[in-house]
C-alpha beads as a LAMMPS data file, in Angstrom:
LAMMPS data file: protein, C-alpha beads

160 atoms
159 bonds

1 atom types
1 bond types

-500.0 500.0 xlo xhi
-500.0 500.0 ylo yhi
-500.0 500.0 zlo zhi

Masses

1 110.0

Atoms # bond

1 1 1 0.020 0.109 0.085
2 1 1 1.272 3.394 -0.903
3 1 1 1.515 6.180 1.679
4 1 1 -1.478 8.853 1.549
5 1 1 -1.182 12.096 2.807
6 1 1 -4.447 13.615 3.702
7 1 1 -4.518 17.528 4.221
8 1 1 -6.814 20.476 4.748
9 1 1 -6.080 24.363 5.201
10 1 1 -8.304 25.913 7.271
11 1 1 -8.809 29.187 9.288
12 1 1 -9.016 28.797 13.111
13 1 1 -9.622 31.388 15.478
14 1 1 -7.324 32.247 18.407
15 1 1 -9.362 33.122 21.248
16 1 1 -7.710 35.948 23.120
17 1 1 -10.856 36.725 25.718
18 1 1 -14.674 36.252 25.316
19 1 1 -15.101 39.130 23.029
20 1 1 -11.874 38.904 21.140
21 1 1 -10.377 36.510 18.718
22 1 1 -7.743 36.727 15.880
23 1 1 -7.738 34.772 12.700
24 1 1 -4.861 31.702 12.157
25 1 1 -4.406 30.097 9.050
26 1 1 -3.837 26.686 9.835
27 1 1 -3.147 23.108 8.025
28 1 1 -4.522 19.897 9.209
29 1 1 -2.044 16.531 7.851
30 1 1 -2.689 13.102 8.166
31 1 1 0.022 10.726 6.688
32 1 1 -0.572 6.986 6.605
33 1 1 2.927 6.229 7.256
34 1 1 2.364 7.872 10.788
35 1 1 -1.116 6.171 11.160
36 1 1 -2.162 7.403 15.080
37 1 1 -0.962 10.778 14.584
38 1 1 -2.321 14.073 12.951
39 1 1 -0.169 17.117 12.495
40 1 1 -1.322 20.915 12.944
41 1 1 0.879 23.509 11.518
42 1 1 -0.186 27.140 12.304
43 1 1 0.668 30.494 10.749
44 1 1 1.411 28.443 7.403
45 1 1 2.375 31.257 5.388
46 1 1 4.852 32.974 8.175
47 1 1 8.471 32.410 8.807
48 1 1 8.177 30.664 11.881
49 1 1 5.095 28.209 11.676
50 1 1 4.257 26.229 14.671
51 1 1 3.815 22.597 14.353
52 1 1 1.825 20.708 16.871
53 1 1 1.574 16.516 16.722
54 1 1 -1.053 14.643 18.847
55 1 1 -2.935 11.470 18.221
56 1 1 -5.734 11.231 15.751
57 1 1 -7.844 9.522 18.189
58 1 1 -7.905 12.613 20.372
59 1 1 -9.289 14.557 17.819
60 1 1 -11.589 11.898 16.654
61 1 1 -13.273 11.973 20.121
62 1 1 -13.173 15.395 20.824
63 1 1 -15.390 16.143 17.817
64 1 1 -18.292 14.480 19.940
65 1 1 -17.142 14.950 23.746
66 1 1 -14.392 16.591 25.819
67 1 1 -11.592 14.488 25.976
68 1 1 -7.634 14.741 26.669
69 1 1 -5.988 16.149 29.349
70 1 1 -2.126 17.895 29.889
71 1 1 -0.989 19.606 26.663
72 1 1 -3.938 18.736 24.508
73 1 1 -7.719 19.129 25.213
74 1 1 -10.508 19.074 22.493
75 1 1 -14.220 19.583 23.041
76 1 1 -17.201 20.507 20.843
77 1 1 -19.238 23.189 21.548
78 1 1 -21.524 25.943 19.807
79 1 1 -20.809 29.430 19.316
80 1 1 -23.553 31.819 18.049
81 1 1 -25.302 28.630 16.637
82 1 1 -22.351 27.416 14.796
83 1 1 -20.814 24.049 15.860
84 1 1 -17.299 24.311 16.554
85 1 1 -14.373 22.311 18.238
86 1 1 -12.149 23.917 20.770
87 1 1 -8.446 22.867 20.861
88 1 1 -6.704 23.811 24.195
89 1 1 -3.056 23.848 23.659
90 1 1 -0.500 23.961 26.730
91 1 1 3.150 24.257 26.298
92 1 1 6.180 25.801 28.369
93 1 1 5.801 28.866 26.047
94 1 1 2.072 29.427 26.616
95 1 1 -1.340 28.231 26.308
96 1 1 -3.439 28.909 23.271
97 1 1 -7.403 28.571 22.711
98 1 1 -8.494 27.723 19.316
99 1 1 -11.597 27.364 17.384
100 1 1 -12.014 25.471 14.467
101 1 1 -15.359 24.980 12.095
102 1 1 -16.699 21.386 13.269
103 1 1 -17.757 20.580 9.746
104 1 1 -14.584 21.228 8.099
105 1 1 -12.588 19.015 10.942
106 1 1 -15.271 16.296 10.726
107 1 1 -14.928 15.957 6.907
108 1 1 -11.044 16.152 6.966
109 1 1 -11.151 13.440 9.726
110 1 1 -13.639 11.170 8.057
111 1 1 -11.043 11.206 4.823
112 1 1 -8.285 10.160 7.242
113 1 1 -10.483 7.312 8.625
114 1 1 -11.039 6.230 4.905
115 1 1 -7.312 6.043 4.528
116 1 1 -6.671 4.353 7.865
117 1 1 -9.732 2.725 9.510
118 1 1 -9.768 2.894 13.278
119 1 1 -8.236 -0.293 14.429
120 1 1 -5.952 -1.154 11.665
121 1 1 -3.140 1.491 12.369
122 1 1 -0.625 -1.200 13.396
123 1 1 -1.224 -2.742 10.279
124 1 1 0.201 0.252 8.090
125 1 1 3.201 0.200 10.578
126 1 1 4.063 -3.564 9.447
127 1 1 4.641 -4.046 13.212
128 1 1 3.284 -7.889 13.031
129 1 1 5.071 -8.565 10.043
130 1 1 8.333 -7.026 11.684
131 1 1 8.139 -9.074 14.632
132 1 1 7.320 -12.416 13.049
133 1 1 10.162 -11.928 10.778
134 1 1 12.583 -10.759 13.740
135 1 1 11.525 -13.819 15.940
136 1 1 11.668 -16.383 12.900
137 1 1 14.272 -18.888 13.493
138 1 1 17.201 -18.457 10.929
139 1 1 17.698 -22.156 9.417
140 1 1 21.238 -23.492 9.808
141 1 1 22.709 -20.554 11.994
142 1 1 24.134 -22.228 15.099
143 1 1 21.130 -24.432 15.603
144 1 1 23.047 -26.226 18.184
145 1 1 23.368 -22.919 20.329
146 1 1 19.606 -22.670 20.722
147 1 1 19.384 -26.382 21.811
148 1 1 22.207 -26.314 24.566
149 1 1 21.037 -25.593 28.121
150 1 1 22.306 -22.008 28.989
151 1 1 22.336 -22.854 32.849
152 1 1 23.770 -26.327 33.219
153 1 1 22.473 -28.024 36.563
154 1 1 24.818 -28.326 39.633
155 1 1 24.764 -31.823 39.265
156 1 1 27.240 -31.823 36.076
157 1 1 30.124 -30.388 38.417
158 1 1 30.702 -33.661 40.093
159 1 1 32.038 -31.993 43.058
160 1 1 35.264 -30.855 41.527

Bonds

1 1 1 2
2 1 2 3
3 1 3 4
4 1 4 5
5 1 5 6
6 1 6 7
7 1 7 8
8 1 8 9
9 1 9 10
10 1 10 11
11 1 11 12
12 1 12 13
13 1 13 14
14 1 14 15
15 1 15 16
16 1 16 17
17 1 17 18
18 1 18 19
19 1 19 20
20 1 20 21
21 1 21 22
22 1 22 23
23 1 23 24
24 1 24 25
25 1 25 26
26 1 26 27
27 1 27 28
28 1 28 29
29 1 29 30
30 1 30 31
31 1 31 32
32 1 32 33
33 1 33 34
34 1 34 35
35 1 35 36
36 1 36 37
37 1 37 38
38 1 38 39
39 1 39 40
40 1 40 41
41 1 41 42
42 1 42 43
43 1 43 44
44 1 44 45
45 1 45 46
46 1 46 47
47 1 47 48
48 1 48 49
49 1 49 50
50 1 50 51
51 1 51 52
52 1 52 53
53 1 53 54
54 1 54 55
55 1 55 56
56 1 56 57
57 1 57 58
58 1 58 59
59 1 59 60
60 1 60 61
61 1 61 62
62 1 62 63
63 1 63 64
64 1 64 65
65 1 65 66
66 1 66 67
67 1 67 68
68 1 68 69
69 1 69 70
70 1 70 71
71 1 71 72
72 1 72 73
73 1 73 74
74 1 74 75
75 1 75 76
76 1 76 77
77 1 77 78
78 1 78 79
79 1 79 80
80 1 80 81
81 1 81 82
82 1 82 83
83 1 83 84
84 1 84 85
85 1 85 86
86 1 86 87
87 1 87 88
88 1 88 89
89 1 89 90
90 1 90 91
91 1 91 92
92 1 92 93
93 1 93 94
94 1 94 95
95 1 95 96
96 1 96 97
97 1 97 98
98 1 98 99
99 1 99 100
100 1 100 101
101 1 101 102
102 1 102 103
103 1 103 104
104 1 104 105
105 1 105 106
106 1 106 107
107 1 107 108
108 1 108 109
109 1 109 110
110 1 110 111
111 1 111 112
112 1 112 113
113 1 113 114
114 1 114 115
115 1 115 116
116 1 116 117
117 1 117 118
118 1 118 119
119 1 119 120
120 1 120 121
121 1 121 122
122 1 122 123
123 1 123 124
124 1 124 125
125 1 125 126
126 1 126 127
127 1 127 128
128 1 128 129
129 1 129 130
130 1 130 131
131 1 131 132
132 1 132 133
133 1 133 134
134 1 134 135
135 1 135 136
136 1 136 137
137 1 137 138
138 1 138 139
139 1 139 140
140 1 140 141
141 1 141 142
142 1 142 143
143 1 143 144
144 1 144 145
145 1 145 146
146 1 146 147
147 1 147 148
148 1 148 149
149 1 149 150
150 1 150 151
151 1 151 152
152 1 152 153
153 1 153 154
154 1 154 155
155 1 155 156
156 1 156 157
157 1 157 158
158 1 158 159
159 1 159 160
């Protein structure tokens, strides 16, 4: 399967106070080669874009109900009759509360879920295949070492 990238540019709002917000251009990005994560880039056209990476599952759940703790929290709400998703980000550099249009986020998430359905992420990484290859015995390669007891019993010493 070929790697697939699903991207969406959208305008978020950085909430400064209950009465004040500023627009923040952002890009949502999902790469099937990193199937558990989503990437959000803020200020995409600036000299210093800000990148955040967190679990796709967190955003999927956050569209429906409050979730997350610590650095990333996500929850749905209505603002002036519009459905939005709020994303709270915390870092040593500061905190940010962002508002995203729920319909645009949901549509983008649905596209990522079609590319890599929930529960199939490990298949994308090939973890099972890699483990099977790693644990498979190598024929003819020191077979006698595998059969030898690494801890001989004390009885074999014969008291010498």
